[in-house]
N, CA, C and O atoms as a GROMACS GRO file, in nm:
protein
  600
    1MET      N    1   1.065  -4.499  -4.809
    1MET     CA    2   1.033  -4.401  -4.708
    1MET      C    3   1.122  -4.277  -4.729
    1MET      O    4   1.243  -4.289  -4.746
    2SER      N    5   1.059  -4.161  -4.728
    2SER     CA    6   1.138  -4.038  -4.741
    2SER      C    7   1.135  -3.963  -4.609
    2SER      O    8   1.036  -3.966  -4.535
    3TYR      N    9   1.244  -3.897  -4.582
    3TYR     CA   10   1.258  -3.822  -4.458
    3TYR      C   11   1.254  -3.674  -4.490
    3TYR      O   12   1.300  -3.629  -4.595
    4GLN      N   13   1.197  -3.600  -4.399
    4GLN     CA   14   1.193  -3.455  -4.413
    4GLN      C   15   1.276  -3.397  -4.300
    4GLN      O   16   1.241  -3.412  -4.182
    5ASN      N   17   1.385  -3.332  -4.335
    5ASN     CA   18   1.477  -3.278  -4.235
    5ASN      C   19   1.484  -3.126  -4.245
    5ASN      O   20   1.461  -3.069  -4.352
    6PRO      N   21   1.516  -3.060  -4.133
    6PRO     CA   22   1.536  -2.915  -4.138
    6PRO      C   23   1.655  -2.880  -4.227
    6PRO      O   24   1.748  -2.959  -4.243
    7ALA      N   25   1.649  -2.760  -4.284
    7ALA     CA   26   1.758  -2.712  -4.368
    7ALA      C   27   1.858  -2.634  -4.283
    7ALA      O   28   1.818  -2.546  -4.206
    8PRO      N   29   1.988  -2.665  -4.297
    8PRO     CA   30   2.089  -2.587  -4.222
    8PRO      C   31   2.114  -2.452  -4.287
    8PRO      O   32   2.128  -2.440  -4.409
    9THR      N   33   2.120  -2.349  -4.202
    9THR     CA   34   2.150  -2.215  -4.247
    9THR      C   35   2.255  -2.153  -4.155
    9THR      O   36   2.285  -2.206  -4.048
   10VAL      N   37   2.310  -2.041  -4.198
   10VAL     CA   38   2.403  -1.965  -4.115
   10VAL      C   39   2.356  -1.820  -4.113
   10VAL      O   40   2.302  -1.769  -4.211
   11ASP      N   41   2.378  -1.754  -4.002
   11ASP     CA   42   2.359  -1.610  -3.989
   11ASP      C   43   2.488  -1.554  -3.931
   11ASP      O   44   2.549  -1.614  -3.844
   12ILE      N   45   2.528  -1.437  -3.981
   12ILE     CA   46   2.656  -1.380  -3.941
   12ILE      C   47   2.634  -1.239  -3.887
   12ILE      O   48   2.598  -1.149  -3.962
   13ILE      N   49   2.657  -1.221  -3.758
   13ILE     CA   50   2.650  -1.088  -3.698
   13ILE      C   51   2.787  -1.024  -3.719
   13ILE      O   52   2.886  -1.063  -3.656
   14ILE      N   53   2.791  -0.926  -3.808
   14ILE     CA   54   2.917  -0.863  -3.848
   14ILE      C   55   2.932  -0.730  -3.776
   14ILE      O   56   2.851  -0.639  -3.794
   15GLU      N   57   3.035  -0.720  -3.692
   15GLU     CA   58   3.069  -0.594  -3.626
   15GLU      C   59   3.173  -0.522  -3.711
   15GLU      O   60   3.273  -0.581  -3.752
   16LEU      N   61   3.149  -0.396  -3.738
   16LEU     CA   62   3.247  -0.314  -3.811
   16LEU      C   63   3.343  -0.254  -3.709
   16LEU      O   64   3.308  -0.159  -3.638
   17VAL      N   65   3.462  -0.310  -3.702
   17VAL     CA   66   3.558  -0.272  -3.598
   17VAL      C   67   3.634  -0.143  -3.628
   17VAL      O   68   3.710  -0.095  -3.545
   18ASP      N   69   3.613  -0.087  -3.748
   18ASP     CA   70   3.680   0.038  -3.783
   18ASP      C   71   3.590   0.159  -3.761
   18ASP      O   72   3.619   0.268  -3.811
   19ARG      N   73   3.479   0.141  -3.687
   19ARG     CA   74   3.384   0.249  -3.661
   19ARG      C   75   3.356   0.259  -3.512
   19ARG      O   76   3.366   0.160  -3.440
   20PRO      N   77   3.320   0.378  -3.465
   20PRO     CA   78   3.285   0.392  -3.323
   20PRO      C   79   3.165   0.304  -3.288
   20PRO      O   80   3.074   0.286  -3.369
   21HIS      N   81   3.165   0.250  -3.170
   21HIS     CA   82   3.058   0.167  -3.114
   21HIS      C   83   3.045   0.031  -3.181
   21HIS      O   84   2.953  -0.044  -3.150
   22ARG      N   85   3.135  -0.002  -3.274
   22ARG     CA   86   3.134  -0.132  -3.343
   22ARG      C   87   2.993  -0.170  -3.391
   22ARG      O   88   2.938  -0.271  -3.347
   23PRO      N   89   2.934  -0.088  -3.480
   23PRO     CA   90   2.799  -0.118  -3.527
   23PRO      C   91   2.795  -0.249  -3.606
   23PRO      O   92   2.898  -0.300  -3.649
   24ILE      N   93   2.673  -0.301  -3.624
   24ILE     CA   94   2.657  -0.425  -3.700
   24ILE      C   95   2.597  -0.395  -3.837
   24ILE      O   96   2.539  -0.289  -3.860
   25VAL      N   97   2.613  -0.491  -3.926
   25VAL     CA   98   2.563  -0.480  -4.063
   25VAL      C   99   2.437  -0.564  -4.075
   25VAL      O  100   2.435  -0.682  -4.038
   26LEU      N  101   2.331  -0.504  -4.128
   26LEU     CA  102   2.208  -0.577  -4.160
   26LEU      C  103   2.177  -0.556  -4.307
   26LEU      O  104   2.218  -0.457  -4.367
   27ILE      N  105   2.106  -0.651  -4.365
   27ILE     CA  106   2.064  -0.637  -4.505
   27ILE      C  107   1.912  -0.620  -4.509
   27ILE      O  108   1.840  -0.674  -4.426
   28GLU      N  109   1.867  -0.544  -4.607
   28GLU     CA  110   1.724  -0.540  -4.635
   28GLU      C  111   1.698  -0.642  -4.745
   28GLU      O  112   1.759  -0.636  -4.852
   29ARG      N  113   1.609  -0.736  -4.717
   29ARG     CA  114   1.586  -0.848  -4.807
   29ARG      C  115   1.511  -0.804  -4.934
   29ARG      O  116   1.417  -0.724  -4.930
   30HIS      N  117   1.558  -0.859  -5.046
   30HIS     CA  118   1.495  -0.834  -5.176
   30HIS      C  119   1.379  -0.931  -5.199
   30HIS      O  120   1.284  -0.899  -5.270
   31ASN      N  121   1.387  -1.050  -5.138
   31ASN     CA  122   1.286  -1.155  -5.155
   31ASN      C  123   1.207  -1.173  -5.026
   31ASN      O  124   1.248  -1.130  -4.918
   32SER      N  125   1.093  -1.238  -5.040
   32SER     CA  126   1.009  -1.267  -4.924
   32SER      C  127   1.077  -1.366  -4.831
   32SER      O  128   1.140  -1.460  -4.877
   33PRO      N  129   1.066  -1.345  -4.701
   33PRO     CA  130   0.997  -1.238  -4.632
   33PRO      C  131   1.077  -1.107  -4.639
   33PRO      O  132   1.199  -1.106  -4.626
   34LEU      N  133   1.004  -0.999  -4.660
   34LEU     CA  134   1.067  -0.867  -4.673
   34LEU      C  135   1.094  -0.808  -4.536
   34LEU      O  136   1.025  -0.837  -4.439
   35GLY      N  137   1.195  -0.725  -4.530
   35GLY     CA  138   1.235  -0.660  -4.406
   35GLY      C  139   1.386  -0.666  -4.392
   35GLY      O  140   1.458  -0.701  -4.485
   36TRP      N  141   1.434  -0.630  -4.273
   36TRP     CA  142   1.577  -0.630  -4.244
   36TRP      C  143   1.616  -0.763  -4.180
   36TRP      O  144   1.537  -0.825  -4.109
   37ALA      N  145   1.738  -0.805  -4.206
   37ALA     CA  146   1.785  -0.935  -4.157
   37ALA      C  147   1.935  -0.934  -4.132
   37ALA      O  148   2.009  -0.853  -4.189
   38ILE      N  149   1.977  -1.024  -4.048
   38ILE     CA  150   2.119  -1.053  -4.030
   38ILE      C  151   2.165  -1.121  -4.159
   38ILE      O  152   2.094  -1.208  -4.209
   39PRO      N  153   2.281  -1.084  -4.214
   39PRO     CA  154   2.327  -1.153  -4.335
   39PRO      C  155   2.339  -1.303  -4.310
   39PRO      O  156   2.380  -1.346  -4.202
   40GLY      N  157   2.303  -1.381  -4.409
   40GLY     CA  158   2.312  -1.526  -4.395
   40GLY      C  159   2.240  -1.596  -4.506
   40GLY      O  160   2.190  -1.534  -4.600
   41GLY      N  161   2.234  -1.729  -4.493
   41GLY     CA  162   2.166  -1.807  -4.596
   41GLY      C  163   2.188  -1.955  -4.575
   41GLY      O  164   2.236  -2.000  -4.471
   42PHE      N  165   2.153  -2.030  -4.676
   42PHE     CA  166   2.158  -2.176  -4.670
   42PHE      C  167   2.300  -2.228  -4.688
   42PHE      O  168   2.379  -2.173  -4.764
   43VAL      N  169   2.329  -2.337  -4.618
   43VAL     CA  170   2.456  -2.408  -4.632
   43VAL      C  171   2.443  -2.499  -4.753
   43VAL      O  172   2.347  -2.575  -4.764
   44ASP      N  173   2.538  -2.492  -4.844
   44ASP     CA  174   2.537  -2.580  -4.962
   44ASP      C  175   2.579  -2.721  -4.923
   44ASP      O  176   2.654  -2.740  -4.827
   45TYR      N  177   2.530  -2.819  -4.997
   45TYR     CA  178   2.566  -2.958  -4.972
   45TYR      C  179   2.718  -2.974  -4.985
   45TYR      O  180   2.778  -2.929  -5.083
   46GLY      N  181   2.781  -3.037  -4.887
   46GLY     CA  182   2.925  -3.058  -4.888
   46GLY      C  183   3.006  -2.940  -4.840
   46GLY      O  184   3.129  -2.944  -4.844
   47GLU      N  185   2.940  -2.835  -4.794
   47GLU     CA  186   3.008  -2.712  -4.751
   47GLU      C  187   3.012  -2.704  -4.599
   47GLU      O  188   2.908  -2.716  -4.534
   48PRO      N  189   3.129  -2.684  -4.539
   48PRO     CA  190   3.136  -2.662  -4.394
   48PRO      C  191   3.064  -2.531  -4.358
   48PRO      O  192   3.063  -2.436  -4.437
   49VAL      N  193   3.003  -2.528  -4.240
   49VAL     CA  194   2.926  -2.408  -4.201
   49VAL      C  195   3.014  -2.284  -4.194
   49VAL      O  196   2.965  -2.174  -4.223
   50GLU      N  197   3.140  -2.297  -4.157
   50GLU     CA  198   3.229  -2.180  -4.150
   50GLU      C  199   3.250  -2.121  -4.289
   50GLU      O  200   3.254  -1.999  -4.305
   51VAL      N  201   3.263  -2.206  -4.389
   51VAL     CA  202   3.280  -2.160  -4.527
   51VAL      C  203   3.152  -2.095  -4.575
   51VAL      O  204   3.156  -1.991  -4.642
   52ALA      N  205   3.038  -2.154  -4.542
   52ALA     CA  206   2.908  -2.096  -4.579
   52ALA      C  207   2.892  -1.957  -4.517
   52ALA      O  208   2.843  -1.866  -4.583
   53ALA      N  209   2.934  -1.941  -4.392
   53ALA     CA  210   2.921  -1.812  -4.324
   53ALA      C  211   3.005  -1.705  -4.396
   53ALA      O  212   2.956  -1.595  -4.422
   54ARG      N  213   3.129  -1.736  -4.426
   54ARG     CA  214   3.213  -1.638  -4.496
   54ARG      C  215   3.158  -1.608  -4.636
   54ARG      O  216   3.158  -1.493  -4.679
   55ARG      N  217   3.112  -1.712  -4.706
   55ARG     CA  218   3.057  -1.695  -4.840
   55ARG      C  219   2.932  -1.606  -4.838
   55ARG      O  220   2.921  -1.511  -4.915
   56GLU      N  221   2.837  -1.638  -4.749
   56GLU     CA  222   2.713  -1.561  -4.741
   56GLU      C  223   2.741  -1.416  -4.702
   56GLU      O  224   2.679  -1.325  -4.758
   57ALA      N  225   2.831  -1.394  -4.608
   57ALA     CA  226   2.865  -1.257  -4.569
   57ALA      C  227   2.919  -1.178  -4.688
   57ALA      O  228   2.879  -1.064  -4.711
   58GLU      N  229   3.007  -1.239  -4.764
   58GLU     CA  230   3.065  -1.169  -4.879
   58GLU      C  231   2.961  -1.148  -4.989
   58GLU      O  232   2.956  -1.041  -5.049
   59GLU      N  233   2.880  -1.250  -5.017
   59GLU     CA  234   2.778  -1.236  -5.122
   59GLU      C  235   2.678  -1.126  -5.091
   59GLU      O  236   2.638  -1.052  -5.180
   60GLU      N  237   2.637  -1.115  -4.966
   60GLU     CA  238   2.531  -1.020  -4.931
   60GLU      C  239   2.580  -0.881  -4.892
   60GLU      O  240   2.507  -0.783  -4.906
   61THR      N  241   2.705  -0.871  -4.844
   61THR     CA  242   2.755  -0.740  -4.796
   61THR      C  243   2.882  -0.694  -4.866
   61THR      O  244   2.922  -0.578  -4.850
   62GLY      N  245   2.946  -0.781  -4.943
   62GLY     CA  246   3.073  -0.745  -5.006
   62GLY      C  247   3.190  -0.741  -4.911
   62GLY      O  248   3.301  -0.705  -4.951
   63LEU      N  249   3.168  -0.778  -4.784
   63LEU     CA  250   3.274  -0.771  -4.684
   63LEU      C  251   3.344  -0.906  -4.666
   63LEU      O  252   3.280  -1.011  -4.668
   64HIS      N  253   3.475  -0.900  -4.651
   64HIS     CA  254   3.552  -1.018  -4.611
   64HIS      C  255   3.553  -1.018  -4.459
   64HIS      O  256   3.606  -0.927  -4.396
   65VAL      N  257   3.494  -1.120  -4.400
   65VAL     CA  258   3.480  -1.122  -4.254
   65VAL      C  259   3.580  -1.217  -4.191
   65VAL      O  260   3.625  -1.314  -4.252
   66GLU      N  261   3.612  -1.186  -4.067
   66GLU     CA  262   3.687  -1.279  -3.983
   66GLU      C  263   3.588  -1.336  -3.882
   66GLU      O  264   3.531  -1.263  -3.801
   67LEU      N  265   3.569  -1.468  -3.888
   67LEU     CA  266   3.479  -1.531  -3.793
   67LEU      C  267   3.548  -1.534  -3.657
   67LEU      O  268   3.660  -1.582  -3.645
   68ILE      N  269   3.479  -1.484  -3.556
   68ILE     CA  270   3.535  -1.476  -3.421
   68ILE      C  271   3.494  -1.597  -3.339
   68ILE      O  272   3.577  -1.658  -3.271
   69GLU      N  273   3.366  -1.632  -3.345
   69GLU     CA  274   3.318  -1.748  -3.270
   69GLU      C  275   3.182  -1.791  -3.320
   69GLU      O  276   3.108  -1.712  -3.380
   70GLN      N  277   3.150  -1.916  -3.294
   70GLN     CA  278   3.015  -1.965  -3.316
   70GLN      C  279   2.934  -1.923  -3.194
   70GLN      O  280   2.971  -1.955  -3.081
   71PHE      N  281   2.826  -1.851  -3.216
   71PHE     CA  282   2.750  -1.794  -3.106
   71PHE      C  283   2.650  -1.896  -3.051
   71PHE      O  284   2.676  -1.959  -2.949
   72LEU      N  285   2.538  -1.912  -3.117
   72LEU     CA  286   2.434  -2.005  -3.073
   72LEU      C  287   2.369  -2.069  -3.194
   72LEU      O  288   2.393  -2.029  -3.308
   73VAL      N  289   2.286  -2.169  -3.169
   73VAL     CA  290   2.208  -2.235  -3.272
   73VAL      C  291   2.061  -2.206  -3.241
   73VAL      O  292   2.016  -2.222  -3.128
   74TYR      N  293   1.987  -2.164  -3.344
   74TYR     CA  294   1.844  -2.136  -3.330
   74TYR      C  295   1.768  -2.235  -3.417
   74TYR      O  296   1.795  -2.247  -3.537
   75SER      N  297   1.673  -2.306  -3.356
   75SER     CA  298   1.608  -2.416  -3.429
   75SER      C  299   1.458  -2.423  -3.412
   75SER      O  300   1.397  -2.524  -3.448
   76ASP      N  301   1.395  -2.319  -3.360
   76ASP     CA  302   1.250  -2.320  -3.346
   76ASP      C  303   1.190  -2.348  -3.485
   76ASP      O  304   1.220  -2.276  -3.580
   77PRO      N  305   1.106  -2.451  -3.497
   77PRO     CA  306   1.050  -2.485  -3.629
   77PRO      C  307   0.972  -2.370  -3.694
   77PRO      O  308   0.953  -2.370  -3.816
   78SER      N  309   0.927  -2.273  -3.616
   78SER     CA  310   0.851  -2.161  -3.672
   78SER      C  311   0.938  -2.038  -3.702
   78SER      O  312   0.885  -1.933  -3.735
   79ARG      N  313   1.070  -2.051  -3.691
   79ARG     CA  314   1.158  -1.934  -3.710
   79ARG      C  315   1.156  -1.882  -3.854
   79ARG      O  316   1.183  -1.764  -3.876
   80ASP      N  317   1.124  -1.968  -3.951
   80ASP     CA  318   1.116  -1.930  -4.091
   80ASP      C  319   0.987  -1.989  -4.146
   80ASP      O  320   0.972  -2.112  -4.151
   81ARG      N  321   0.895  -1.904  -4.186
   81ARG     CA  322   0.764  -1.956  -4.230
   81ARG      C  323   0.771  -2.036  -4.360
   81ARG      O  324   0.677  -2.107  -4.393
   82ARG      N  325   0.880  -2.025  -4.434
   82ARG     CA  326   0.893  -2.098  -4.561
   82ARG      C  327   0.922  -2.246  -4.540
   82ARG      O  328   0.873  -2.330  -4.614
   83GLN      N  329   1.001  -2.276  -4.438
   83GLN     CA  330   1.038  -2.414  -4.408
   83GLN      C  331   1.109  -2.419  -4.275
   83GLN      O  332   1.150  -2.316  -4.222
   84HIS      N  333   1.124  -2.539  -4.219
   84HIS     CA  334   1.196  -2.556  -4.093
   84HIS      C  335   1.346  -2.543  -4.122
   84HIS      O  336   1.402  -2.620  -4.200
   85THR      N  337   1.408  -2.445  -4.058
   85THR     CA  338   1.553  -2.424  -4.072
   85THR      C  339   1.619  -2.426  -3.935
   85THR      O  340   1.556  -2.400  -3.833
   86ILE      N  341   1.745  -2.459  -3.937
   86ILE     CA  342   1.829  -2.451  -3.818
   86ILE      C  343   1.942  -2.353  -3.852
   86ILE      O  344   2.015  -2.374  -3.949
   87SER      N  345   1.954  -2.248  -3.773
   87SER     CA  346   2.057  -2.148  -3.802
   87SER      C  347   2.171  -2.157  -3.702
   87SER      O  348   2.150  -2.152  -3.581
   88ILE      N  349   2.291  -2.169  -3.755
   88ILE     CA  350   2.413  -2.159  -3.676
   88ILE      C  351   2.458  -2.014  -3.688
   88ILE      O  352   2.491  -1.968  -3.797
   89VAL      N  353   2.459  -1.943  -3.577
   89VAL     CA  354   2.490  -1.800  -3.578
   89VAL      C  355   2.636  -1.780  -3.541
   89VAL      O  356   2.685  -1.833  -3.441
   90PHE      N  357   2.706  -1.703  -3.624
   90PHE     CA  358   2.846  -1.670  -3.602
   90PHE      C  359   2.860  -1.523  -3.569
   90PHE      O  360   2.783  -1.440  -3.617
   91LEU      N  361   2.959  -1.491  -3.487
   91LEU     CA  362   3.001  -1.353  -3.464
   91LEU      C  363   3.126  -1.330  -3.548
   91LEU      O  364   3.217  -1.413  -3.551
   92ALA      N  365   3.129  -1.216  -3.616
   92ALA     CA  366   3.239  -1.188  -3.707
   92ALA      C  367   3.274  -1.040  -3.700
   92ALA      O  368   3.195  -0.957  -3.655
   93THR      N  369   3.395  -1.008  -3.747
   93THR     CA  370   3.437  -0.869  -3.758
   93THR      C  371   3.476  -0.841  -3.902
   93THR      O  372   3.511  -0.932  -3.978
   94ALA      N  373   3.469  -0.714  -3.938
   94ALA     CA  374   3.510  -0.671  -4.071
   94ALA      C  375   3.542  -0.523  -4.065
   94ALA      O  376   3.511  -0.454  -3.968
   95THR      N  377   3.605  -0.475  -4.170
   95THR     CA  378   3.631  -0.332  -4.188
   95THR      C  379   3.586  -0.295  -4.329
   95THR      O  380   3.573  -0.381  -4.416
   96GLY      N  381   3.562  -0.167  -4.348
   96GLY     CA  382   3.526  -0.122  -4.482
   96GLY      C  383   3.381  -0.085  -4.494
   96GLY      O  384   3.308  -0.074  -4.395
   97GLU      N  385   3.339  -0.065  -4.618
   97GLU     CA  386   3.205  -0.018  -4.650
   97GLU      C  387   3.125  -0.134  -4.711
   97GLU      O  388   3.159  -0.182  -4.819
   98PRO      N  389   3.019  -0.179  -4.644
   98PRO     CA  390   2.938  -0.286  -4.701
   98PRO      C  391   2.861  -0.240  -4.824
   98PRO      O  392   2.822  -0.124  -4.834
   99ILE      N  393   2.841  -0.332  -4.917
   99ILE     CA  394   2.768  -0.306  -5.040
   99ILE      C  395   2.666  -0.418  -5.057
   99ILE      O  396   2.701  -0.535  -5.049
  100ALA      N  397   2.540  -0.383  -5.081
  100ALA     CA  398   2.435  -0.483  -5.098
  100ALA      C  399   2.462  -0.568  -5.222
  100ALA      O  400   2.493  -0.516  -5.329
  101GLY      N  401   2.449  -0.698  -5.205
  101GLY     CA  402   2.468  -0.790  -5.316
  101GLY      C  403   2.379  -0.911  -5.300
  101GLY      O  404   2.308  -0.923  -5.200
  102ASP      N  405   2.382  -1.002  -5.397
  102ASP     CA  406   2.306  -1.126  -5.396
  102ASP      C  407   2.158  -1.094  -5.380
  102ASP      O  408   2.102  -1.020  -5.461
  103ASP      N  409   2.092  -1.146  -5.276
  103ASP     CA  410   1.948  -1.118  -5.258
  103ASP      C  411   1.923  -1.003  -5.161
  103ASP      O  412   1.813  -0.990  -5.108
  104ALA      N  413   2.023  -0.920  -5.139
  104ALA     CA  414   2.007  -0.802  -5.052
  104ALA      C  415   1.966  -0.682  -5.139
  104ALA      O  416   2.035  -0.647  -5.234
  105LYS      N  417   1.854  -0.621  -5.103
  105LYS     CA  418   1.807  -0.500  -5.172
  105LYS      C  419   1.887  -0.378  -5.127
  105LYS      O  420   1.913  -0.287  -5.205
  106ASP      N  421   1.924  -0.379  -4.999
  106ASP     CA  422   1.999  -0.268  -4.941
  106ASP      C  423   2.080  -0.323  -4.824
  106ASP      O  424   2.058  -0.435  -4.779
  107VAL      N  425   2.173  -0.244  -4.778
  107VAL     CA  426   2.254  -0.280  -4.662
  107VAL      C  427   2.260  -0.160  -4.570
  107VAL      O  428   2.264  -0.045  -4.615
  108GLY      N  429   2.260  -0.186  -4.440
  108GLY     CA  430   2.265  -0.076  -4.343
  108GLY      C  431   2.361  -0.108  -4.231
  108GLY      O  432   2.391  -0.223  -4.201
  109ILE      N  433   2.410  -0.002  -4.169
  109ILE     CA  434   2.501  -0.011  -4.056
  109ILE      C  435   2.427   0.044  -3.935
  109ILE      O  436   2.378   0.156  -3.937
  110PHE      N  437   2.419  -0.037  -3.827
  110PHE     CA  438   2.333  -0.001  -3.715
  110PHE      C  439   2.402  -0.018  -3.580
  110PHE      O  440   2.463  -0.121  -3.552
  111GLU      N  441   2.391   0.086  -3.498
  111GLU     CA  442   2.426   0.076  -3.357
  111GLU      C  443   2.306   0.011  -3.287
  111GLU      O  444   2.196   0.007  -3.344
  112PRO      N  445   2.325  -0.038  -3.163
  112PRO     CA  446   2.214  -0.108  -3.095
  112PRO      C  447   2.087  -0.025  -3.085
  112PRO      O  448   1.977  -0.081  -3.092
  113TRP      N  449   2.099   0.104  -3.068
  113TRP     CA  450   1.983   0.190  -3.048
  113TRP      C  451   1.916   0.230  -3.180
  113TRP      O  452   1.814   0.299  -3.177
  114ARG      N  453   1.971   0.187  -3.295
  114ARG     CA  454   1.916   0.224  -3.425
  114ARG      C  455   1.865   0.105  -3.505
  114ARG      O  456   1.824   0.123  -3.620
  115VAL      N  457   1.867  -0.015  -3.450
  115VAL     CA  458   1.826  -0.134  -3.524
  115VAL      C  459   1.679  -0.120  -3.565
  115VAL      O  460   1.595  -0.086  -3.481
  116PRO      N  461   1.647  -0.147  -3.692
  116PRO     CA  462   1.508  -0.133  -3.735
  116PRO      C  463   1.416  -0.235  -3.667
  116PRO      O  464   1.461  -0.342  -3.623
  117SER      N  465   1.289  -0.199  -3.658
  117SER     CA  466   1.193  -0.287  -3.590
  117SER      C  467   1.138  -0.396  -3.681
  117SER      O  468   1.086  -0.496  -3.632
  118ASN      N  469   1.147  -0.378  -3.813
  118ASN     CA  470   1.092  -0.478  -3.905
  118ASN      C  471   1.197  -0.582  -3.943
  118ASN      O  472   1.240  -0.591  -4.058
  119LEU      N  473   1.237  -0.662  -3.842
  119LEU     CA  474   1.335  -0.768  -3.863
  119LEU      C  475   1.265  -0.896  -3.905
  119LEU      O  476   1.155  -0.926  -3.858
  120CYS      N  477   1.327  -0.972  -3.993
  120CYS     CA  478   1.271  -1.097  -4.043
  120CYS      C  479   1.306  -1.213  -3.950
  120CYS      O  480   1.394  -1.204  -3.864
  121PHE      N  481   1.234  -1.322  -3.972
  121PHE     CA  482   1.260  -1.448  -3.904
  121PHE      C  483   1.258  -1.426  -3.752
  121PHE      O  484   1.170  -1.357  -3.700
  122ASP      N  485   1.354  -1.485  -3.681
  122ASP     CA  486   1.368  -1.466  -3.536
  122ASP      C  487   1.486  -1.375  -3.506
  122ASP      O  488   1.546  -1.384  -3.398
  123HIS      N  489   1.519  -1.288  -3.600
  123HIS     CA  490   1.640  -1.206  -3.585
  123HIS      C  491   1.629  -1.104  -3.472
  123HIS      O  492   1.731  -1.058  -3.421
  124ASP      N  493   1.508  -1.068  -3.433
  124ASP     CA  494   1.494  -0.981  -3.316
  124ASP      C  495   1.544  -1.054  -3.191
  124ASP      O  496   1.614  -0.996  -3.109
  125GLN      N  497   1.508  -1.181  -3.176
  125GLN     CA  498   1.554  -1.261  -3.061
  125GLN      C  499   1.704  -1.284  -3.066
  125GLN      O  500   1.773  -1.271  -2.965
  126ILE      N  501   1.755  -1.316  -3.185
  126ILE     CA  502   1.899  -1.337  -3.201
  126ILE      C  503   1.975  -1.212  -3.160
  126ILE      O  504   2.074  -1.220  -3.088
  127LEU      N  505   1.929  -1.095  -3.206
  127LEU     CA  506   2.000  -0.971  -3.172
  127LEU      C  507   1.986  -0.935  -3.024
  127LEU      O  508   2.079  -0.881  -2.966
  128GLN      N  509   1.872  -0.963  -2.963
  128GLN     CA  510   1.860  -0.942  -2.819
  128GLN      C  511   1.961  -1.028  -2.744
  128GLN      O  512   2.027  -0.981  -2.652
  129ASP      N  513   1.972  -1.154  -2.784
  129ASP     CA  514   2.068  -1.245  -2.721
  129ASP      C  515   2.211  -1.195  -2.744
  129ASP      O  516   2.293  -1.200  -2.652
  130TYR      N  517   2.240  -1.149  -2.865
  130TYR     CA  518   2.373  -1.098  -2.898
  130TYR      C  519   2.407  -0.974  -2.816
  130TYR      O  520   2.517  -0.965  -2.762
  131TRP      N  521   2.314  -0.877  -2.807
  131TRP     CA  522   2.344  -0.755  -2.731
  131TRP      C  523   2.369  -0.789  -2.584
  131TRP      O  524   2.459  -0.733  -2.522
  132ARG      N  525   2.289  -0.880  -2.529
  132ARG     CA  526   2.308  -0.922  -2.389
  132ARG      C  527   2.448  -0.984  -2.372
  132ARG      O  528   2.517  -0.958  -2.274
  133TYR      N  529   2.487  -1.064  -2.468
  133TYR     CA  530   2.619  -1.128  -2.462
  133TYR      C  531   2.730  -1.023  -2.479
  133TYR      O  532   2.827  -1.022  -2.404
  134ARG      N  533   2.714  -0.936  -2.578
  134ARG     CA  534   2.818  -0.835  -2.607
  134ARG      C  535   2.836  -0.739  -2.490
  134ARG      O  536   2.949  -0.705  -2.456
  135HIS      N  537   2.727  -0.694  -2.429
  135HIS     CA  538   2.736  -0.592  -2.325
  135HIS      C  539   2.756  -0.648  -2.185
  135HIS      O  540   2.816  -0.582  -2.100
  136TYR      N  541   2.706  -0.769  -2.160
  136TYR     CA  542   2.711  -0.824  -2.023
  136TYR      C  543   2.779  -0.959  -2.014
  136TYR      O  544   2.796  -1.012  -1.904
  137GLY      N  545   2.819  -1.017  -2.128
  137GLY     CA  546   2.884  -1.147  -2.126
  137GLY      C  547   2.790  -1.263  -2.095
  137GLY      O  548   2.836  -1.371  -2.060
  138LEU      N  549   2.660  -1.241  -2.106
  138LEU     CA  550   2.561  -1.344  -2.070
  138LEU      C  551   2.505  -1.410  -2.195
  138LEU      O  552   2.454  -1.343  -2.285
  139ARG      N  553   2.516  -1.542  -2.200
  139ARG     CA  554   2.454  -1.620  -2.308
  139ARG      C  555   2.323  -1.677  -2.258
  139ARG      O  556   2.310  -1.708  -2.140
  140PRO      N  557   2.224  -1.691  -2.347
  140PRO     CA  558   2.101  -1.759  -2.306
  140PRO      C  559   2.133  -1.905  -2.271
  140PRO      O  560   2.226  -1.964  -2.326
  141ARG      N  561   2.055  -1.960  -2.181
  141ARG     CA  562   2.073  -2.100  -2.147
  141ARG      C  563   2.023  -2.186  -2.262
  141ARG      O  564   1.926  -2.151  -2.329
  142PHE      N  565   2.090  -2.299  -2.285
  142PHE     CA  566   2.051  -2.390  -2.392
  142PHE      C  567   1.923  -2.463  -2.355
  142PHE      O  568   1.889  -2.475  -2.238
  143GLY      N  569   1.853  -2.511  -2.457
  143GLY     CA  570   1.735  -2.593  -2.435
  143GLY      C  571   1.606  -2.517  -2.431
  143GLY      O  572   1.501  -2.576  -2.407
  144PHE      N  573   1.609  -2.386  -2.455
  144PHE     CA  574   1.487  -2.307  -2.454
  144PHE      C  575   1.462  -2.246  -2.590
  144PHE      O  576   1.554  -2.195  -2.654
  145GLN      N  577   1.340  -2.251  -2.634
  145GLN     CA  578   1.299  -2.188  -2.759
  145GLN      C  579   1.243  -2.050  -2.726
  145GLN      O  580   1.213  -2.021  -2.610
  146SER      N  581   1.229  -1.967  -2.825
  146SER     CA  582   1.166  -1.836  -2.805
  146SER      C  583   1.028  -1.857  -2.746
  146SER      O  584   0.952  -1.943  -2.792
  147GLY      N  585   0.994  -1.778  -2.646
  147GLY     CA  586   0.863  -1.786  -2.586
  147GLY      C  587   0.853  -1.883  -2.469
  147GLY      O  588   0.758  -1.876  -2.392
  148GLU      N  589   0.949  -1.973  -2.454
  148GLU     CA  590   0.947  -2.065  -2.340
  148GLU      C  591   0.998  -1.994  -2.216
  148GLU      O  592   1.077  -1.900  -2.225
  149LYS      N  593   0.955  -2.038  -2.105
  149LYS     CA  594   1.001  -1.980  -1.978
  149LYS      C  595   1.148  -2.014  -1.957
  149LYS      O  596   1.190  -2.129  -1.969
  150ARG      N  597   1.226  -1.911  -1.924
  150ARG     CA  598   1.369  -1.932  -1.905
  150ARG      C  599   1.396  -1.957  -1.762
  150ARG      O  600   1.511  -1.977  -1.724
   0.00000   0.00000   0.00000
């Protein structure tokens, strides 16, 4: 008997603390699905999620990040059309100039009012939750998927 399990991933919301308004870093994806995304990727076998988060941030943005906290876990089976993934989202800070690397075609620095509309996966929901938390200290309640009544 073989089991089919979701793949663990990490997403890292990186605030640039050396700039006004502490903008965040997004990458433009080189591979499908195309669009803008929070830096992140798959956790390697035997790798702690915190190590994966720092590794993915550096590979995709060239930034050395300081992980501040684990934010939320997103697990809607439809969040990634390629396969069922579970994303552990981290909040991090960094300084300096991001540079696109790994599977990032481009990198951008965005204030809340400038975030592009063509976000991949469920990153629009993740960023809405993040902005609500950052500006008002409110976290979404656990146990609800995107689209469910809160």
